[in-house]
C-alpha positions as CSV (number, residue, x, y, z in Angstrom):
1,M,0.0,0.0,0.0
2,T,1.3,3.3,-1.0
3,K,0.1,6.4,0.7
4,C,0.3,9.8,-0.8
5,I,1.6,12.5,1.5
6,D,1.1,16.0,0.5
7,T,4.5,17.6,1.2
8,R,3.0,21.0,1.4
9,L,1.5,20.0,4.8
10,L,4.8,18.9,6.3
11,P,6.7,21.6,8.0
12,S,9.8,22.7,6.3
13,A,13.1,23.2,8.2
14,E,12.5,27.0,8.1
15,Q,9.0,26.6,9.3
16,G,10.3,24.4,12.2
17,R,12.8,27.1,13.2
18,T,10.1,29.8,13.1
19,A,7.8,27.6,15.2
20,N,10.6,26.9,17.7
21,S,11.4,30.6,17.8
22,N,7.7,31.5,18.3
23,Y,7.5,28.9,21.1
24,A,10.6,30.3,22.8
25,Q,9.2,33.8,22.6
26,L,5.9,32.6,24.0
27,Q,7.7,30.9,26.9
28,H,9.7,34.0,27.5
29,S,6.5,36.2,27.5
30,L,4.8,33.8,29.9
31,K,7.8,33.9,32.2
32,E,7.7,37.7,32.2
33,L,4.0,37.7,32.8
34,S,4.4,35.4,35.8
35,E,7.2,37.7,37.2
36,L,5.0,40.8,36.7
37,K,2.1,39.1,38.4
38,Q,4.3,38.2,41.4
39,E,5.6,41.8,41.5
40,L,2.0,43.1,41.4
41,T,1.1,40.8,44.3
42,T,4.1,42.1,46.3
43,C,3.1,45.7,45.5
44,Q,-0.5,45.1,46.6
45,Q,0.8,43.6,49.9
46,Q,3.0,46.7,50.4
47,I,0.1,49.0,49.7
48,E,-2.0,47.2,52.4
49,I,0.8,47.5,54.9
50,L,1.2,51.2,54.1
51,N,-2.6,51.7,54.5
52,K,-2.5,50.1,57.9
53,T,0.5,52.2,58.9
54,N,-1.2,55.4,57.6
55,S,-4.3,54.5,59.6
56,C,-2.3,54.1,62.7
57,Q,-0.4,57.4,62.1
58,R,-3.7,59.2,61.4
59,Q,-5.1,57.9,64.8
60,R,-1.9,59.1,66.6
61,L,-2.2,62.5,65.0
62,I,-5.8,62.8,66.0
63,R,-5.0,61.9,69.6
64,F,-2.1,64.4,69.5
65,A,-4.3,67.1,68.1
66,R,-6.9,66.5,70.9
67,K,-4.2,66.7,73.6
68,L,-2.8,69.9,72.0
69,A,-6.3,71.4,72.0
70,Q,-6.8,70.4,75.6
71,A,-3.5,71.9,76.6
72,H,-4.3,75.1,74.8
73,Y,-7.7,75.3,76.5
74,L,-6.2,74.6,79.9
75,G,-3.5,77.3,79.3
76,H,-6.1,80.0,78.4
77,Y,-9.1,79.2,80.5
78,D,-9.8,78.6,84.1
79,E,-10.1,74.9,84.9
80,L,-12.8,75.4,87.5
81,T,-15.0,78.1,85.9
82,G,-14.1,77.7,82.2
83,L,-13.7,81.5,82.0
84,P,-10.8,83.1,80.1
85,N,-7.7,83.6,82.3
86,R,-5.0,86.3,82.4
87,R,-2.9,84.6,79.7
88,L,-5.7,84.8,77.2
89,L,-6.4,88.4,78.2
90,L,-2.8,89.4,77.6
91,D,-2.8,87.5,74.2
92,R,-6.0,89.2,73.1
93,F,-4.7,92.6,74.3
94,K,-1.5,92.2,72.3
95,Q,-3.5,91.3,69.2
96,A,-5.7,94.3,69.8
97,M,-2.7,96.6,70.1
98,A,-1.1,95.3,66.9
99,Q,-4.4,95.7,65.1
100,S,-4.8,99.3,66.4
101,D,-1.3,100.1,65.2
102,R,-2.1,98.7,61.7
103,Q,-5.4,100.6,61.5
104,R,-4.1,103.7,63.3
105,K,-7.0,103.5,65.8
106,Q,-7.1,103.7,69.6
107,I,-8.1,100.9,72.0
108,A,-9.3,101.0,75.5
109,L,-9.0,98.6,78.4
110,L,-11.5,98.7,81.2
111,F,-10.3,97.3,84.5
112,I,-12.8,96.6,87.3
113,D,-11.6,96.0,90.8
114,V,-14.0,94.0,93.0
115,D,-13.3,94.5,96.7
116,K,-12.3,91.4,98.5
117,F,-12.7,89.3,95.4
118,K,-9.6,87.3,96.2
119,G,-11.3,85.9,99.3
120,I,-14.4,85.0,97.3
121,N,-12.3,83.4,94.6
122,D,-10.3,81.4,97.1
123,R,-13.4,80.1,98.9
124,T,-15.0,79.2,95.5
125,W,-11.9,77.5,94.4
126,A,-11.5,75.5,97.6
127,C,-15.1,74.4,97.4
128,G,-14.8,73.4,93.8
129,R,-11.7,71.3,94.5
130,R,-13.4,69.1,97.1
């Protein structure tokens, strides 16, 4: 029995080299793709770590800002009454003087002296501390 083989369907030597070359390029591309996928996974993990770190830092900054605001409040207001203290008065007076210099206007400061206020204040303060 004789079979007829169409030689046009058989790969030539050049076609074989081209096929091998294409296969090698495909393998190389698949290897690069695998490496890029691994690199992407690593980057995503790093992003997650940074997000957690940023969240922790944000919480620390919020706590710090609250403590700073509380320190500012305690530095400018009376702890017992919540009224502005001498330090806040002096700060606002300096601001008013600077503004009056810029605007070339006068300012006034009214000082009221209450007789025996120290005694009243001391008793109120002592009662409030108990």
